[in-house]
Structures are given as C-alpha cells and as structure tokens.
Steps between C-alpha positions, in 0.01 A plus 500: 500500500325393186824408328607305808179298494528442126862377552389256779217373276746433218736316739207293626406411147856400421510272810172330400641446146822353636301270735296386200816427312644298786177303528511427134854372525405280798209356293729429211705267721195295616382217275179581332436161337648289228689722254428815707734729670685307776485167326795290384361529137521868515853496636605253227359732221674796651823318496445410132420862420812626677716249313349587166585868563855412596536282199373778267745770604593760389176679405457805278250655745318425809168414322677210332616363839149514631361332189745212544375440854133552409530241220595228749236608753221529238567150375479362850174691568347387170584139596331534836826450693468839675219751549491871420607598849817305467561641154459857626736433793774383264464743205443805719842470656678494161279801384620690807866434420563297813823306446448123504711456814279733686157377380250381752429123474151451365471152635660263750663157484265247652595249765279220618587296808395155606567274794746221453358192670655175603637253539171368342288252692243444235510721190586874499465523876709508808609781731615839377881466453579809303374699204532550130434808292461584132588848365414600147769743385448794266681314216265198540744272674396334826704512819429200717609477862477218745579522869503182713542566872408155644632207290737214527864604543768470225250367239504545130165587340385552146258789446226463242277752326176305434213592271151399622154520337316620800557792753706375793521158344686225671714217346200324331417820319849553346547527122880526469809625682853643475790466736611861591793409718646330801488625864708351790403568852753607766566331838193674637271368215473845340548615141437814290452411130464745215436432123401703204261366238598698187199590289241421777302195582611208279136375509287800409142455564557240779496566871809443702621293797844444630655164607812469699625149547810286542625345171245267353244638747530190715547683826385813672298732280390864533240680291355849434170546320399810294156590386589715197653475156830677420539602141784443259597825322766404248435124478620240745873432489482204746377165363294248695709198610192291576124479480288506816670547828862425607376324813344235276849361452531399864521125540220333686527170686526210261502728198795513244576839358681570173780679684734485201272752314540768771835444666667713236315801633692499813856439378 
C-alpha cells in the first residue's frame, strides 16, 4: 500500500511538472514587450543565431556550436535589442541539442491592420472600402497587403508608401513617398495587392500612411493611416521619388502643374 501511494505521488508530481512546462511554453509564445519573448525583435535575433550556426558548420564539439549562437544573442542583448528572457529562449534550445528545424519560435512576425477609406471626400476620410496590413518579417523585410472591395471598376491605381511626421498623419503631414506598385481593379471594383519592402520602412523614424490613387492623383483616392513607426533593419533599398505627399501633384482648378517632371514615373 505504501509503495502504491508513493508511486501515485510521484506520478502526480510528474504531471505538475509537465503542466508547468506546458505553461512555460505557452508563455514563450505570448509577447512580453519590446525585445521580449514573443516579439518580432526576438524572432529576428533567433533567425540570425540560427543562420550563424548554419554558416559555421562543421563544429568540433557541441560547445562550439552553442557559443556561436550565444555570441549573436549576447550582442543583441547588450545592444538592448532583446531582453534576457528572449536570450534564454534562443540559447537554451541550442544547449539542449534541439535541431534548428524543430526549435520553437521565440517570437512572432507582427501584422498591423488599418482601414482603407475612400473615395476621399475631404482628406483621409470616406467610407471604409477595404483594408491594408503591414507585416514585419523575421528578416526585417515588410510585406504590405491592400484589399479593396468597393472601388471603381477596371481602374488603374498607383499605391504609395508615405512617410509622415505625426502618428496617423494625413496628406499635409507627409515628408516623402515611394511608389510601391500598381493595382488594377476588376469588373466588381475589387483588387488584392501585395508588395514587399526589402529592408523595412524606407523612411525609418517616420510614421506611415498609404495613398492609393489614379495616376497623377487627379481622381478617386483611398487612404490608410497608421499610428506607429516601422523600422528599417538593413538600410532602406527604396528611394523616395518625391517630397511631401503624392496627392500634392493633383491639378487644382486654374493651376498649372509641371507634369513633365513626373510623367516619366508612369511610363
């Protein structure tokens, strides 16, 4: 009887330990703040450590492999990019000999969504006609998506990534912009547009808004406003094609615009 009770107590203890381990794993997947476990920064450093380990193969022993990963992680922690919890999540998996392909992600790619409004009546207004989203990838690139569900049919639009100097800034707050592609609606006035900004935000330090307008922005315009800054990780690879906001090029009644300067952008 005594041995049976002792065995049951041991089983109960093991179940508690297993539950605690599961809880810890769940906590690892929940964002704990900038640079913490669950953040895109943590995922980015984990990817860098994994790549460093792959690049350094073969190793004389397991300790050398762990030191290679730890060197990357320690540098990021010292720079304040990640915290100690994130560092432990990354290095401990190498120390436990978990193959890279089986390692648990220590962070998540972030996606932020905003309404796409328009056609504009005033400035940065209008009914909700779709959505845009920005996802920061583990390698620092940005995946941008735009979905328009209620627009004019069979219409070509230019899509602009615009830097602004205030959170959720409109056209008057713009600092510069880049043309990230063209989108043409179908017969139902719908379009699904995807673009990648290699290296991240071409205007690091600036907030972001999106402009979608017919060429020369002289017709229907749609806008998404964002209230946060998206970083550049390896330096912007896209160059600004203009200062301010692209909508500033729209001709106003009685105003002559220097079209010859910008027509080349659309050839």
